[in-house]
OpenMM code with the backbone's topology and positions (N, CA, C; nanometers):
from openmm import Vec3, app, unit

residues = "MET PHE SER LYS GLY GLN ILE ILE PHE GLY ILE LEU PHE PHE ILE VAL PHE ALA ILE VAL ILE GLY PHE THR TYR ARG LYS ASP LEU LYS LEU HIS LYS LYS PHE TYR PRO GLY SER ILE TRP ILE LEU LEU ALA PHE ILE ALA PHE ILE LEU PHE ILE SER ALA ILE LYS PHE PHE PHE LYS".split()
positions = [
    Vec3(-9.3664, -21.3380, -0.5562),
    Vec3(-9.3062, -21.3893, -0.6775),
    Vec3(-9.2326, -21.5208, -0.6482),
    Vec3(-9.1505, -21.5208, -0.5450),
    Vec3(-9.0828, -21.6424, -0.5025),
    Vec3(-9.1422, -21.6871, -0.3700),
    Vec3(-9.1444, -21.8178, -0.3504),
    Vec3(-9.1919, -21.8664, -0.2204),
    Vec3(-9.0805, -21.8500, -0.1167),
    Vec3(-9.1185, -21.8613, 0.0092),
    Vec3(-9.0216, -21.8460, 0.1170),
    Vec3(-8.9121, -21.9519, 0.1062),
    Vec3(-8.9488, -22.0739, 0.0701),
    Vec3(-8.8511, -22.1818, 0.0552),
    Vec3(-8.7526, -22.1544, -0.0573),
    Vec3(-8.7995, -22.0982, -0.1677),
    Vec3(-8.7111, -22.0663, -0.2794),
    Vec3(-8.6120, -21.9570, -0.2412),
    Vec3(-8.6573, -21.8589, -0.1671),
    Vec3(-8.5678, -21.7509, -0.1243),
    Vec3(-8.4614, -21.8040, -0.0294),
    Vec3(-8.5009, -21.8883, 0.0645),
    Vec3(-8.4048, -21.9480, 0.1581),
    Vec3(-8.3044, -22.0331, 0.0820),
    Vec3(-8.3526, -22.1146, -0.0117),
    Vec3(-8.2625, -22.1977, -0.0916),
    Vec3(-8.1641, -22.1105, -0.1690),
    Vec3(-8.2121, -22.0041, -0.2309),
    Vec3(-8.1255, -21.9159, -0.3085),
    Vec3(-8.0175, -21.8519, -0.2231),
    Vec3(-8.0554, -21.8068, -0.1046),
    Vec3(-7.9577, -21.7445, -0.0148),
    Vec3(-7.8543, -21.8461, 0.0311),
    Vec3(-7.9007, -21.9632, 0.0729),
    Vec3(-7.8075, -22.0673, 0.1187),
    Vec3(-7.7170, -22.1140, 0.0048),
    Vec3(-7.7732, -22.1289, -0.1143),
    Vec3(-7.6928, -22.1696, -0.2293),
    Vec3(-7.5838, -22.0673, -0.2568),
    Vec3(-7.6184, -21.9397, -0.2537),
    Vec3(-7.5202, -21.8345, -0.2784),
    Vec3(-7.4089, -21.8366, -0.1751),
    Vec3(-7.4447, -21.8526, -0.0473),
    Vec3(-7.3443, -21.8543, 0.0592),
    Vec3(-7.2496, -21.9723, 0.0425),
    Vec3(-7.3059, -22.0918, 0.0205),
    Vec3(-7.2223, -22.2115, 0.0047),
    Vec3(-7.1365, -22.2004, -0.1210),
    Vec3(-7.1932, -22.1496, -0.2292),
    Vec3(-7.1185, -22.1344, -0.3542),
    Vec3(-7.0010, -22.0386, -0.3353),
    Vec3(-7.0239, -21.9271, -0.2674),
    Vec3(-6.9172, -21.8295, -0.2438),
    Vec3(-6.8065, -21.8900, -0.1572),
    Vec3(-6.8435, -21.9690, -0.0565),
    Vec3(-6.7433, -22.0329, 0.0290),
    Vec3(-6.6605, -22.1327, -0.0500),
    Vec3(-6.7254, -22.2148, -0.1320),
    Vec3(-6.6534, -22.3144, -0.2122),
    Vec3(-6.5592, -22.2457, -0.3111),
    Vec3(-6.6064, -22.1408, -0.3768),
    Vec3(-6.5214, -22.0679, -0.4709),
    Vec3(-6.4020, -22.0060, -0.3977),
    Vec3(-6.4255, -21.9531, -0.2777),
    Vec3(-6.3165, -21.8952, -0.1988),
    Vec3(-6.2113, -21.9981, -0.1624),
    Vec3(-6.2543, -22.1146, -0.1162),
    Vec3(-6.1586, -22.2209, -0.0817),
    Vec3(-6.0822, -22.2679, -0.2046),
    Vec3(-6.1504, -22.2821, -0.3150),
    Vec3(-6.0846, -22.3268, -0.4378),
    Vec3(-5.9811, -22.2247, -0.4836),
    Vec3(-6.0156, -22.0978, -0.4760),
    Vec3(-5.9217, -21.9943, -0.5162),
    Vec3(-5.7992, -21.9941, -0.4257),
    Vec3(-5.8214, -22.0056, -0.2956),
    Vec3(-5.7075, -22.0063, -0.2023),
    Vec3(-5.6176, -22.1269, -0.2265),
    Vec3(-5.6779, -22.2408, -0.2626),
    Vec3(-5.5997, -22.3611, -0.2888),
    Vec3(-5.5110, -22.3438, -0.4120),
    Vec3(-5.5611, -22.2735, -0.5122),
    Vec3(-5.4880, -22.2559, -0.6371),
    Vec3(-5.4123, -22.1235, -0.6452),
    Vec3(-5.3973, -22.0550, -0.5344),
    Vec3(-5.3367, -21.9226, -0.5360),
    Vec3(-5.1937, -21.9237, -0.5895),
    Vec3(-5.1150, -22.0251, -0.5530),
    Vec3(-4.9773, -22.0318, -0.6018),
    Vec3(-4.9737, -22.0475, -0.7539),
    Vec3(-5.0641, -22.1302, -0.8068),
    Vec3(-5.0685, -22.1472, -0.9520),
    Vec3(-5.1117, -22.0194, -1.0221),
    Vec3(-5.2057, -21.9480, -0.9630),
    Vec3(-5.2507, -21.8229, -1.0225),
    Vec3(-5.1365, -21.7220, -1.0293),
    Vec3(-5.0592, -21.7134, -0.9223),
    Vec3(-4.9471, -21.6193, -0.9206),
    Vec3(-4.8391, -21.6598, -1.0209),
    Vec3(-4.8216, -21.7892, -1.0418),
    Vec3(-4.7166, -21.8363, -1.1332),
    Vec3(-4.7575, -21.8200, -1.2792),
    Vec3(-4.8784, -21.8603, -1.3139),
    Vec3(-4.9183, -21.8632, -1.4538),
    Vec3(-4.9945, -21.7393, -1.5003),
    Vec3(-5.0475, -21.6622, -1.4083),
    Vec3(-5.1260, -21.5443, -1.4455),
    Vec3(-5.0762, -21.4191, -1.3738),
    Vec3(-4.9491, -21.3847, -1.3887),
    Vec3(-4.9024, -21.2622, -1.3223),
    Vec3(-4.9644, -21.1402, -1.3914),
    Vec3(-5.0020, -21.0442, -1.3141),
    Vec3(-5.0591, -20.9230, -1.3707),
    Vec3(-5.2054, -20.9327, -1.4068),
    Vec3(-5.2708, -21.0421, -1.3718),
    Vec3(-5.4124, -21.0555, -1.4062),
    Vec3(-5.4995, -20.9571, -1.3274),
    Vec3(-5.4463, -20.9045, -1.2179),
    Vec3(-5.5208, -20.8052, -1.1409),
    Vec3(-5.5454, -20.6812, -1.2252),
    Vec3(-5.4532, -20.6492, -1.3153),
    Vec3(-5.4698, -20.5313, -1.4009),
    Vec3(-5.5844, -20.5509, -1.4996),
    Vec3(-5.6034, -20.6734, -1.5443),
    Vec3(-5.7161, -20.7030, -1.6330),
    Vec3(-5.8463, -20.6831, -1.5576),
    Vec3(-5.8513, -20.7313, -1.4346),
    Vec3(-5.9711, -20.7138, -1.3514),
    Vec3(-5.9998, -20.5658, -1.3271),
    Vec3(-5.8969, -20.4895, -1.2938),
    Vec3(-5.9162, -20.3466, -1.2702),
    Vec3(-5.9608, -20.2742, -1.3970),
    Vec3(-5.9050, -20.3123, -1.5113),
    Vec3(-5.9466, -20.2508, -1.6375),
    Vec3(-6.0920, -20.2844, -1.6679),
    Vec3(-6.1331, -20.4062, -1.6415),
    Vec3(-6.2714, -20.4462, -1.6641),
    Vec3(-6.3659, -20.3662, -1.5742),
    Vec3(-6.3316, -20.3533, -1.4473),
    Vec3(-6.4149, -20.2761, -1.3553),
    Vec3(-6.4205, -20.1297, -1.3981),
    Vec3(-6.3066, -20.0739, -1.4389),
    Vec3(-6.3033, -19.9351, -1.4850),
    Vec3(-6.3908, -19.9178, -1.6087),
    Vec3(-6.3889, -20.0138, -1.6987),
    Vec3(-6.4705, -20.0069, -1.8193),
    Vec3(-6.6190, -20.0084, -1.7848),
    Vec3(-6.6585, -20.0949, -1.6934),
    Vec3(-6.7989, -20.1008, -1.6507),
    Vec3(-6.8395, -19.9690, -1.5844),
    Vec3(-6.7531, -19.9136, -1.5002),
    Vec3(-6.7825, -19.7851, -1.4372),
    Vec3(-6.7919, -19.6736, -1.5414),
    Vec3(-6.7068, -19.6781, -1.6428),
    Vec3(-6.7094, -19.5786, -1.7496),
    Vec3(-6.8410, -19.5858, -1.8267),
    Vec3(-6.8836, -19.7046, -1.8599),
    Vec3(-7.0106, -19.7215, -1.9314),
    Vec3(-7.1270, -19.6727, -1.8440),
    Vec3(-7.1224, -19.7039, -1.7146),
    Vec3(-7.2277, -19.6577, -1.6242),
    Vec3(-7.2297, -19.5054, -1.6148),
    Vec3(-7.1110, -19.4439, -1.6117),
    Vec3(-7.1032, -19.2980, -1.6045),
    Vec3(-7.1604, -19.2349, -1.7302),
    Vec3(-7.1285, -19.2917, -1.8448),
    Vec3(-7.1829, -19.2394, -1.9709),
    Vec3(-7.3352, -19.2493, -1.9695),
    Vec3(-7.3870, -19.3618, -1.9274),
    Vec3(-7.5321, -19.3796, -1.9213),
    Vec3(-7.5951, -19.2787, -1.8259),
    Vec3(-7.5295, -19.2560, -1.7118),
    Vec3(-7.5828, -19.1632, -1.6126),
    Vec3(-7.5847, -19.0199, -1.6668),
    Vec3(-7.4763, -18.9778, -1.7330),
    Vec3(-7.4660, -18.8395, -1.7783),
    Vec3(-7.5550, -18.8095, -1.8996),
    Vec3(-7.5783, -18.9079, -1.9841),
    Vec3(-7.6572, -18.8843, -2.1046),
    Vec3(-7.8028, -18.9265, -2.0916),
    Vec3(-7.8452, -18.9559, -1.9711),
    Vec3(-7.9846, -18.9941, -1.9512),
    Vec3(-8.0727, -18.8749, -1.9301),
] * unit.nanometer
topology = app.Topology()
chain = topology.addChain("A")
for resn in residues:
    res = topology.addResidue(resn, chain)
    for name in ("N", "CA", "C"):
        topology.addAtom(name, app.Element.getBySymbol(name[0]), res)
């Protein structure tokens, strides 16, 4: 479906993208803590919601 070059490009792109996002997040960490306190709870609620939907799908399938 994909050529070998496309797969290599996709993997390398993902790795570089993740590294850049990580550095950017670490650079802005102080601002995140100042302006978005408690945002971790939003993330946890979102993950819990996705898990809940997956559980419902699993049990009613």
